C-alpha positions in Angstrom: 152.3 100.8 107.0 150.9 102.7 110.2 152.5 104.5 113.0 151.6 101.5 115.0 154.2 99.4 112.6 156.8 102.1 112.5 156.5 102.3 116.4 157.1 98.4 116.2 159.8 98.5 113.6 161.3 101.8 114.4 163.2 102.0 118.0 163.8 105.7 117.5 160.5 106.4 116.2 159.0 104.3 119.3 161.4 106.4 121.8 160.0 109.9 120.3 155.9 108.5 120.3 156.6 107.8 124.2 158.4 111.4 124.6 155.2 112.3 123.0 152.6 110.6 125.3 154.7 111.9 128.4 154.5 115.6 127.1 150.9 114.8 126.5 150.0 113.5 129.8 151.7 116.2 131.8 149.9 118.6 129.6 146.7 116.9 130.6 148.0 116.9 134.4 148.4 120.6 134.1 145.1 121.3 132.8 143.3 119.1 135.3 145.6 120.9 138.3 144.5 124.3 137.0 140.5 123.3 136.9 140.8 121.7 140.4 142.8 124.6 142.1 142.7 127.5 140.2 139.1 127.2 138.9 137.3 128.5 135.6 135.1 131.2 135.2 131.6 130.2 133.9 129.2 132.7 133.0 126.1 133.8 135.0 122.9 134.4 133.5 119.7 136.2 133.9 116.9 136.1 131.3 119.3 134.9 128.8 121.4 137.3 129.4 125.2 137.0 130.7 125.2 139.4 133.8 128.6 138.1 135.2 130.8 135.0 136.2 131.5 132.4 138.9 134.7 130.9 139.6 134.0 127.0 139.8 136.4 124.6 141.2 136.8 120.7 140.6 136.6 118.7 143.9 136.3 115.7 141.6 139.7 116.5 139.6 141.3 117.3 143.3 140.4 114.1 144.7 142.0 112.3 141.6 145.1 114.3 141.7 145.3 113.7 145.1 145.0 109.6 144.9 147.5 109.9 142.2 150.0 111.9 144.0 149.8 110.0 146.9 148.2 107.0 146.8 148.9 105.0 149.9 147.1 107.8 151.8 144.4 108.6 149.4 143.4 105.1 147.8 139.9 103.5 149.1 141.0 101.1 151.1 138.6 98.4 152.7 139.9 95.6 154.6 137.8 92.8 156.2 139.0 90.5 159.0 137.2 87.2 159.9 137.5 85.2 162.8 137.2 81.8 163.7 137.6 78.5 161.9 136.1 75.6 159.7 137.2 72.2 159.9 136.9 71.9 156.2 139.1 68.7 156.3 136.0 67.1 158.1 133.4 68.4 155.3 132.2 67.1 152.4 132.6 69.1 148.8 128.9 69.7 149.4 129.5 71.1 152.9 132.2 73.4 151.7 130.3 74.3 148.5 127.4 75.6 151.1 129.6 77.4 153.5 131.4 79.1 150.7 128.3 80.4 149.4 127.0 81.8 152.5 130.2 83.9 152.7 129.7 84.7 149.3 126.1 86.1 149.8 127.1 87.9 152.8 129.6 89.6 150.9 132.9 88.0 153.0 134.3 86.3 150.0 134.0 86.8 146.4 132.5 83.9 144.5 134.5 80.5 143.7 133.6 78.7 141.0 135.0 75.5 142.6 136.4 74.5 145.6 139.4 73.0 144.1 140.6 76.4 143.3 141.0 77.1 146.9 143.1 74.4 147.7 
């Protein structure tokens, strides 16, 4: 029997497993915050000899922490607004495919396998 079986079959074990995962995730988050905002000392070498240290901070970790804490503010948003109209009720399937291919090639639309997927 594996721990995955125990987790499935024993609700108390599953609950304790989730608690352990939460504690582990919080420890990882604490370490990410430390490296991002407190920094870590890295040695500075001269001719192969450690002479001093320099404090380095992780902007990348800071970005991830901000995105996680306030995704509505820091997530990557891209919006595309199109104007105009197509008289698709007057277009053949082939004309619709050609128009969709042009929009897809221009990046205005994700690829569609079948025109009927849009209807």
